[in-house]
Structures are given as C-alpha cells and as structure tokens.
LOVO-489087 format. One record per atom (N, C-alpha, C, O): x, y, z. Coordinates in pm, whole numbers, padded with zeros to 5 digits, always signed. Each point is the difference from the previous one (the first is absolute). Layout:
# residues N
XYZ
...
This chain:
# residues 72
-01994+01596-01573
+00133-00053+00018
-00009-00153-00003
-00091-00059+00058
+00185-00003-00126
+00005-00145-00009
+00102-00052+00102
+00112+00050+00010
-00155-00150+00066
+00088-00058+00102
+00006-00151-00016
-00090-00062-00059
+00195+00003+00111
+00015-00145-00002
-00090-00059+00108
+00004+00043+00115
-00086-00140-00153
-00086-00071+00094
+00086-00103+00073
+00025-00109-00051
+00018+00144+00170
+00092-00086+00075
-00067-00129+00046
+00066-00104+00009
-00196+00110+00019
-00072-00122+00039
+00001-00100-00116
+00017-00120+00021
-00036+00170-00142
+00002-00088-00118
+00140-00056-00022
+00015-00117-00035
+00087+00200+00057
+00138-00045-00016
+00029-00117+00095
+00057-00101-00041
-00097+00117+00166
+00020-00106+00099
-00081-00124-00036
+00052-00112+00006
-00178+00130-00044
-00087-00112-00035
+00056-00080-00118
-00005-00123+00000
+00058+00192-00099
+00057-00068-00116
+00128-00074+00035
+00026-00108-00053
+00053+00165+00143
+00122-00070+00045
-00039-00131+00067
+00058-00105-00027
-00156+00113+00116
-00046-00119+00072
-00061-00101-00097
+00027-00119+00009
-00110+00167-00102
-00064-00088-00098
+00102-00072-00088
-00025-00110-00048
+00140+00173+00029
+00107-00061-00079
+00090-00089+00084
+00100-00053-00050
-00134+00036+00178
+00076-00090+00087
+00137+00051+00037
+00092-00078+00025
-00077+00211-00022
+00130+00061+00031
-00008+00062+00139
-00083+00087+00025
+00169-00130+00063
+00003+00056+00136
+00072+00136-00001
+00067+00036-00096
-00084+00036+00205
+00073+00127+00014
+00150-00026-00006
+00075+00077-00061
-00031-00185+00124
+00143-00033+00001
+00050-00031-00141
+00109+00044-00038
-00188-00120-00039
+00041-00033-00137
+00005+00125-00087
+00092+00017-00080
-00192+00070+00094
-00001+00124-00077
+00121+00085+00038
+00068+00054-00086
-00043-00044+00215
+00114+00076+00047
+00132-00053-00055
+00087+00077-00039
-00075-00208+00038
+00123-00061-00052
+00020+00034-00148
+00111+00032-00042
-00218-00039-00035
+00010+00029-00144
+00030+00148-00027
+00055+00034-00105
-00093+00053+00199
+00023+00144-00017
+00120+00049+00079
+00032+00119-00002
+00035-00211+00072
+00113+00034+00086
-00042+00098+00110
+00068+00099+00028
-00184-00130+00031
-00054+00080+00111
-00049-00095+00108
-00022-00118-00027
+00005+00167+00147
-00048-00085+00109
-00151-00021-00011
-00071+00078-00063
+00024-00185+00126
-00144-00026+00001
-00075+00111+00073
-00115+00029-00034
+00178+00033+00133
-00068+00109+00072
-00018+00122-00090
-00097+00074+00017
+00187-00051-00110
-00016+00111-00095
-00117-00030-00093
-00078+00090-00030
+00066-00214-00017
-00112-00038-00086
-00131+00022+00076
-00095+00054-00056
+00091-00095+00182
-00118+00022+00084
-00034+00149+00008
-00116+00038-00014
+00217+00044+00035
-00023+00145+00012
-00048+00061-00132
-00085+00088+00001
+00139-00134-00114
-00049+00046-00131
-00148-00031-00015
-00080+00087-00036
+00044-00211+00064
-00137-00046-00022
-00100+00062+00096
-00120+00007-00030
+00166+00038+00144
-00089+00061+00098
+00007+00153+00001
-00064+00065+00082
+00142-00009-00173
+00005+00144-00017
+00081+00076+00102
-00004+00123+00003
+00077-00193+00082
+00081+00072+00099
+00137+00039-00054
+00079+00066+00067
-00051-00109-00189
+00123+00040-00069
-00035+00025-00146
-00075-00077-00061
+00129+00185+00005
-00030+00033-00139
+00058-00103-00095
+00114-00044+00015
-00196+00006-00112
+00038-00098-00101
+00038+00076-00127
-00084+00068-00059
+00210-00081+00018
+00044+00070-00122
-00057-00071-00123
-00036-00117+00006
+00028+00189-00114
-00048-00058-00125
+00092-00114-00043
-00047-00103-00049
+00176+00120+00067
+00097-00104-00037
-00026-00129+00079
-00001-00108-00058
-00020+00120+00187
-00025-00118+00084
-00134-00063-00035
-00012-00122-00005
-00089+00205-00020
-00131-00052-00042
+00015-00082-00128
-00055-00110-00010
+00128+00162-00085
+00020-00072-00127
+00072-00133+00022
-00033-00099-00065
+00128+00098+00154
+00072-00124+00031
-00094-00101+00067
+00007-00120-00028
-00093+00168+00116
-00093-00089+00069
-00098-00065-00098
-00024-00120+00007
-00032+00199-00097
-00096-00059-00094
+00070-00092-00101
-00060-00094-00051
+00186+00122+00025
+00078-00090-00086
+00021-00134+00069
-00014-00105-00063
+00048+00107+00190
+00018-00123+00077
-00129-00082+00000
+00005-00123-00006
-00120+00191+00012
-00128-00069+00000
-00044-00044-00140
-00099-00071-00014
+00174+00112-00088
-00028-00047-00135
-00104+00079-00077
-00054-00049-00099
+00026+00171+00141
-00097+00082-00072
+00063+00065-00121
+00116+00042+00003
-00192-00033-00110
+00043+00069-00121
-00046+00145+00007
-00091+00034+00076
+00154+00050-00155
-00031+00143+00001
-00148+00027-00023
-00056+00093+00058
-00007-00172-00143
-00141+00023-00032
-00093-00028+00118
-00116+00041-00002
+00166-00111+00104
-00082-00039+00114
+00018+00086+00125
-00070-00021+00099
+00161+00116-00101
+00032+00074+00122
-00108+00097+00046
+00004+00047+00113
-00100-00017-00199
-00104+00096+00040
-00081-00049+00119
-00062+00081+00069
+00061-00212-00042
-00075-00051+00115
+00057+00050+00133
-00067-00008+00103
+00190+00058-00106
+00064+00046+00122
-00022+00149+00029
+00048+00052+00100
-00120+00016-00188
-00019+00144+00019
-00143+00033+00034
-00095-00060-00052
+00081+00157+00140
-00132+00049+00041
-00003+00151-00021
+00101+00068+00019
-00214-00018-00059
-00017+00144-00016
-00045+00058+00134
-00107-00034+00050
+00188+00120+00006
-00030+00059+00130
-00023+00149-00019
+00093+00075-00029
-00215-00033+00046
-00032+00142-00015
+00039+00076+00125
-00017-00048+00112
+00072+00166-00133
+00041+00084+00114
-00116+00060+00070
+00017+00072+00098
C-alpha cells in the first residue's frame, strides 16, 4: 500500500518557508487543521494534498518524494 509521507510533507512546507498559518490561509483552512493533517490525526484528502503541494510549488513529476511504500 502506498501512503503519503506526512513527515516529508511537513518538512517540505517548512523548507519552503511556509508556516501552518500561511498554508491554512491559502487552502482556506485553519492552521490547526494543517497541523492535524501533517501529524496524521486528521485524514488528508487527495484534493487537499494536491493543493498543498501546489502551494509549495512542486510539479507533478516531483510528487513521488511524498509517497512511501507501506507493506501490510
């Protein structure tokens, strides 16, 4: 099963100089929701994930860095 690497998602947001509040503002969500997405306490939809990587400026060819193969 392929899963989104939430630690990488958070690290890339920080590396791009985007705060939780700024990400939340761009997605019309609160900073606490962004925190919960990144820490796995709230499910991250594919649509929201795509919006987050767009805000960070990633191209489609680069998104594989956010996925991890998790064996059951």
